[in-house]
C-alpha positions in Angstrom: 359.5 62.8 107.8 355.8 63.6 108.2 356.6 65.2 111.5 359.3 67.4 109.9 356.9 68.5 107.2 354.3 69.4 109.8 356.8 71.5 111.7 357.8 73.3 108.5 354.2 74.2 107.8 353.7 75.4 111.3 356.8 77.6 111.1 355.8 79.2 107.8 352.2 79.8 109.2 353.6 81.4 112.3 355.9 83.7 110.1 352.9 84.6 107.9 350.9 85.6 111.0 353.8 87.6 112.4 354.0 89.8 109.2 351.8 92.9 109.6 349.1 93.5 107.1 349.9 95.8 104.2 347.5 98.8 103.7 347.5 101.1 100.7 347.3 104.8 101.1 343.9 104.9 99.2 342.4 102.4 101.7 343.6 104.4 104.7 342.4 107.7 103.2 338.9 106.2 102.5 338.7 105.2 106.1 339.9 108.5 107.4 337.5 110.4 105.1 334.6 108.4 106.5 335.6 109.0 110.1 336.9 112.6 110.0 335.4 114.6 112.8 336.9 117.8 111.4 335.2 117.4 108.1 332.0 116.4 109.8 332.0 119.7 111.8 332.4 121.7 108.6 329.6 119.8 106.9 327.3 120.5 109.8 328.2 124.2 109.7 327.5 124.2 106.0 324.1 122.6 106.6 323.4 125.2 109.3 324.2 128.1 106.8 322.0 126.4 104.2 319.1 126.4 106.6 319.7 130.1 107.5 319.8 130.8 103.8 316.4 129.1 103.2 315.0 131.2 106.1 316.4 134.4 104.7 315.1 133.7 101.2 311.5 133.5 102.6 311.6 137.1 103.7 309.1 138.1 101.0 306.4 135.9 102.5 303.8 137.6 104.6 303.8 137.4 108.4 300.6 135.9 109.7 299.9 136.2 113.4 297.1 135.7 115.9 296.8 137.1 119.4 294.2 136.5 122.1 293.4 137.8 125.6 291.0 136.7 128.3 290.8 139.3 131.1 288.7 140.6 133.9 288.7 144.3 134.6 287.0 147.2 136.3 288.8 149.8 134.2 286.1 152.2 132.8 287.9 152.8 129.5 288.5 149.1 128.8 285.0 148.1 129.7 283.4 150.9 127.5 285.5 150.2 124.4 285.2 146.4 124.6 281.4 146.9 124.9 281.7 149.2 121.9 283.8 146.5 120.1 280.9 144.1 120.7 278.6 146.7 119.1 276.5 146.4 122.3 276.8 149.9 123.9 273.5 150.7 125.7 271.9 154.1 126.7 272.6 153.3 130.4 276.3 153.1 129.7 276.4 156.9 129.2 275.1 157.6 132.7 278.0 159.3 134.5 277.8 156.9 137.5 277.9 153.9 135.2 280.7 155.3 133.1 282.8 156.1 136.1 282.1 152.9 138.1 280.9 150.2 135.7 281.8 147.4 138.0 283.9 144.3 137.0 283.4 142.6 133.7 285.1 139.7 131.8 286.1 139.9 128.1 287.8 137.8 125.4 289.7 139.8 122.7 291.6 138.4 119.8 293.1 139.4 116.5 294.2 137.7 113.3 296.6 139.8 111.2 298.7 139.7 108.1 301.9 141.8 107.6 303.4 141.9 104.1 306.6 143.9 103.9 307.1 145.7 100.5 310.4 147.5 101.2 312.8 147.0 104.2 315.7 149.1 103.1 317.4 146.1 101.5 318.0 144.5 104.9 316.6 141.1 104.1 318.1 141.0 100.6 321.5 141.7 102.0 320.9 139.1 104.7 320.1 136.5 102.0 323.3 137.4 100.1 325.3 137.1 103.3 324.1 133.6 103.9 324.8 132.6 100.3 328.4 133.7 100.7 328.6 131.8 104.0 327.3 128.6 102.3 329.9 129.1 99.5 332.6 129.7 102.1 331.6 126.5 104.0 331.9 124.5 100.7 335.3 125.9 100.0 336.3 125.4 103.7 335.3 121.8 103.5 337.6 121.4 100.4 340.4 123.1 102.4 339.8 120.8 105.4 339.9 117.8 103.1 343.1 119.0 101.5 344.6 119.6 104.9 343.8 116.2 106.3 344.8 114.5 103.0 348.1 116.2 103.1 348.7 115.4 106.7 347.8 111.7 106.1 350.2 111.7 103.2 352.9 113.1 105.5 352.3 110.4 108.2 351.9 107.6 105.7 355.0 108.7 103.7 357.0 109.0 107.0 355.9 105.4 107.8 357.0 104.3 104.4 360.5 105.8 104.4 361.1 105.0 108.1 360.2 101.3 107.5 362.3 101.1 104.3 365.3 102.6 106.0 364.7 100.6 109.1 364.7 97.4 107.1 367.9 98.5 105.4 369.7 99.1 108.7 368.4 95.7 110.0 370.1 93.9 107.1 373.3 95.9 107.8 373.1 95.0 111.5 372.7 91.3 110.7 375.7 91.3 108.4 377.7 93.3 111.0 376.9 90.9 113.8 378.0 88.0 111.6 381.3 89.7 111.2 381.6 90.3 115.0 380.6 86.7 115.9 383.3 85.4 113.5 386.0 87.8 114.6 388.8 85.7 116.1 391.5 88.3 116.8 389.6 90.5 119.1 391.2 89.3 122.3 392.3 92.0 124.8 395.9 90.7 124.5 395.8 91.8 120.8 395.5 95.7 121.0 395.0 96.2 117.3 392.4 93.4 117.0 390.7 94.4 120.2 390.4 98.0 119.1 388.9 96.9 115.8 386.4 94.7 117.7 385.4 97.7 119.9 385.0 99.8 116.7 382.7 97.2 115.2 380.6 96.9 118.4 380.4 100.7 118.6 378.9 100.7 115.1 376.5 98.0 116.1 375.4 100.0 119.2 374.9 103.1 117.0 372.7 101.1 114.6 370.7 99.7 117.5 370.1 103.2 118.8 369.0 104.6 115.4 366.7 101.6 115.0 365.1 102.4 118.4 364.5 106.0 117.2 363.0 104.8 114.0 360.7 102.4 115.8 359.5 105.2 118.0 358.7 107.4 115.0 357.0 104.5 113.2 354.8 103.9 116.2 353.9 107.6 116.4 353.0 107.8 112.7 350.9 104.6 112.9 349.3 105.8 116.1 348.3 109.1 114.5 346.7 107.3 111.5 345.0 104.6 113.7 343.5 107.3 115.9 342.2 109.3 113.0 340.8 106.1 111.3 339.6 104.6 114.6 341.6 101.5 114.1 343.8 99.4 116.4 345.4 97.0 113.9 349.2 96.7 113.3 350.0 97.3 109.7 352.6 98.5 107.3 352.6 100.6 104.1 353.2 99.2 100.7 357.0 98.9 100.9 357.2 98.1 97.1 356.5 101.8 96.4 359.3 104.3 96.4 358.9 107.7 98.0 359.1 109.4 94.6 356.3 107.2 93.1 354.2 107.8 96.2 354.5 111.5 96.0 353.9 111.7 92.2 350.8 109.5 92.3 349.2 110.9 95.5 350.2 114.5 95.7 350.4 115.8 92.1 346.9 117.1 91.8 346.2 120.9 92.0 343.3 123.2 91.4 343.1 125.9 88.7 342.8 128.7 91.3 345.7 131.0 92.0 345.2 130.6 95.7 344.6 127.8 98.2 341.1 126.8 99.3 341.8 128.4 102.7 342.3 131.8 101.1 339.3 131.4 98.8 337.2 130.6 101.9 338.4 133.7 103.6 337.5 135.8 100.5 334.0 134.5 100.6 333.7 135.3 104.3 335.0 138.8 103.5 331.9 139.2 101.2 329.7 138.5 104.2 331.1 141.6 105.9 330.2 143.8 102.9 326.7 142.5 103.2 326.7 143.2 106.9 327.5 146.8 106.1 324.5 147.0 103.7 322.3 145.5 106.5 323.5 148.2 108.9 322.7 150.9 106.3 319.2 149.6 106.1 318.6 150.7 109.7 318.4 154.3 108.4 316.0 153.6 105.6 312.2 153.5 105.7 310.2 150.3 105.9 307.0 150.1 103.9 304.4 147.3 103.9 300.7 146.2 103.7 298.7 145.1 106.7 295.3 143.6 107.4 293.8 142.3 110.6 290.5 141.0 112.0 289.7 141.9 115.6 287.4 139.8 117.8 285.6 141.2 120.9 283.5 138.9 123.1 281.9 139.6 126.4 278.7 139.1 128.4 276.6 141.1 125.9 277.7 139.8 122.4 280.5 138.7 120.1 281.5 140.8 117.2 284.5 141.4 114.9 286.0 144.2 112.9 288.4 144.4 110.0 291.2 146.8 109.1 293.7 146.9 106.2 296.0 149.5 104.7 299.6 150.6 104.0 302.1 151.4 106.7 305.4 153.4 106.9 308.0 152.9 109.6 311.1 155.1 109.7 313.5 155.6 112.6 314.2 159.3 112.5 316.5 158.9 115.5 317.8 155.8 117.3 321.1 156.1 119.2 321.7 152.3 119.0 322.0 152.6 115.2 324.6 155.3 115.0 328.1 154.1 114.4 327.1 150.6 113.2 327.8 151.3 109.5 331.3 152.7 110.3 332.0 149.7 112.6 331.0 147.2 109.9 333.1 149.1 107.3 336.2 149.2 109.6 335.8 145.4 110.3 335.6 144.7 106.6 338.7 146.8 105.9 340.6 145.0 108.7 339.7 141.6 107.4 340.6 142.7 103.8 344.1 143.8 105.1 344.5 140.4 106.8 343.5 138.6 103.7 346.0 140.6 101.6 348.7 139.7 104.1 347.8 136.0 103.9 348.0 136.1 100.1 351.4 137.7 100.3 352.6 135.1 102.8 351.2 132.3 100.7 352.9 133.6 97.6 356.3 133.8 99.4 355.8 130.3 100.9 354.9 128.8 97.6 358.1 130.3 96.0 360.3 129.0 98.8 358.8 125.5 98.7 359.3 125.3 95.0 362.9 126.3 95.3 363.4 123.8 98.2 361.8 121.1 96.1 364.3 121.5 93.3 367.2 121.6 95.8 366.1 118.5 97.6 365.6 116.6 94.4 369.2 117.3 93.5 370.3 116.3 97.0 368.4 113.0 96.9 369.8 112.2 93.5 373.3 112.7 94.9 372.5 110.7 98.0 371.1 107.8 95.8 374.3 107.8 93.8 376.4 107.8 97.0 374.3 105.1 98.5 374.9 102.8 95.5 378.7 103.5 95.7 378.8 102.9 99.5 376.7 99.8 99.1 379.2 98.4 96.7 382.1 99.6 98.8 380.6 97.9 101.9 380.3 94.5 100.0 383.9 94.8 98.8 385.1 95.8 102.2 383.4 92.7 103.7 385.3 90.5 101.2 388.6 92.3 101.8 388.1 92.0 105.6 387.5 88.2 105.3 390.6 87.9 103.1 392.6 89.8 105.7 393.4 92.7 103.4 391.3 95.1 105.5 391.4 95.5 109.3 388.4 95.8 111.6 388.8 99.5 112.2 388.8 100.2 108.5 385.6 98.1 108.0 383.9 99.9 110.9 384.7 103.2 109.3 383.1 102.1 106.0 380.0 100.8 107.8 379.8 104.1 109.8 379.8 106.1 106.6 377.0 103.9 105.3 375.0 104.6 108.4 375.7 108.3 108.1 374.3 108.2 104.6 371.2 106.4 105.6 370.5 109.0 108.2 371.2 111.9 105.8 369.0 110.3 103.2 366.1 109.9 105.6 366.4 113.5 106.7 366.4 114.7 103.1 363.4 112.4 102.3 361.5 113.7 105.3 362.1 117.3 104.2 361.1 116.4 100.6 357.9 114.8 101.9 357.1 117.8 104.0 357.7 120.2 101.0 355.4 118.1 98.8 352.5 118.0 101.4 352.7 121.7 102.0 352.7 122.4 98.2 349.7 120.2 97.9 347.8 122.2 100.5 348.8 125.5 98.8 347.7 124.3 95.4 344.3 122.8 96.5 
């Protein structure tokens, strides 16, 4: 008796180990969110734009620079003016022979300078605004990428859910069918009607086996996609207690207040950067005004001295062939992107309308299929009873079971389309 009890415990323990672990959608999403390489790339791009913005916002700070030279020369001009910079010109330096051929001398020259731009034609201001738009675009793009991955995960997880549920349903149907086949006593070849019925039942069994193989492949593909994205290798199953409708309502009902998807909003912000680029190109034709100050150092064999200069400067390109056409090019690019964005908005509006109509149609279809499924389930049970009592032959039973299998396949197809519509609507509304 004790031995029998131990074997029972071992059996149930083995069965418990064989059952795959159940994972909720929220747990899977948390893991994918933490591991997402696509989102990480957008975050890094956002950080890059933020650093560029910080640099652009510092444009009002002065430029401080230092230069230095050590050189040996016999050039008369350089020698004379470096001696002059040392404030050490001698009477002998004006002797023509000394001026023309002063020999070779060694000097050290340096400068410390400050450049404070006061007006740059709006170039730096437009550049700062451009990076602000890029940072905002990156933030919206990150939201769009999250919505995209969330929707795709919902599609894969939902597929796994409905495939597993319908797979389990067909497995129960297959078990009951095989019980009928194993207990079928009139299927001998000498009995044509009975043998034909047996072949019909076996044909249905083979069909169910083939469909289950297809379902298993799709289940493996969906689980492989999720495991790859979450960097997991475990075998698991979704929460089968949850219906598809409950899953969709609880996980995909949220939407933003915007009239357009995050992807469109991100493109709108990027379009603003092109307007700022046009302003930056216009700045090429405007003057640049600033303050400057520098301290020059001259050192040589005679002495070491320095001098100071400061003042106001004006720089203005009156002609530069490289600048011509840039404003028109930037404007044309902005117009082209604006046209593309308008086209995307039109397509998104059309798609949203089509998806909403499809959603309503599929809801009615699924409702009818659910009603038909209930009727066929009851008919299948009654047909089994009638078959056992001899009031229904095997061919008629095979036909009833075939219709049940047809309905399972049709329902799965409708559920898959319904799931796809919900995930696409989620992306368009977020």
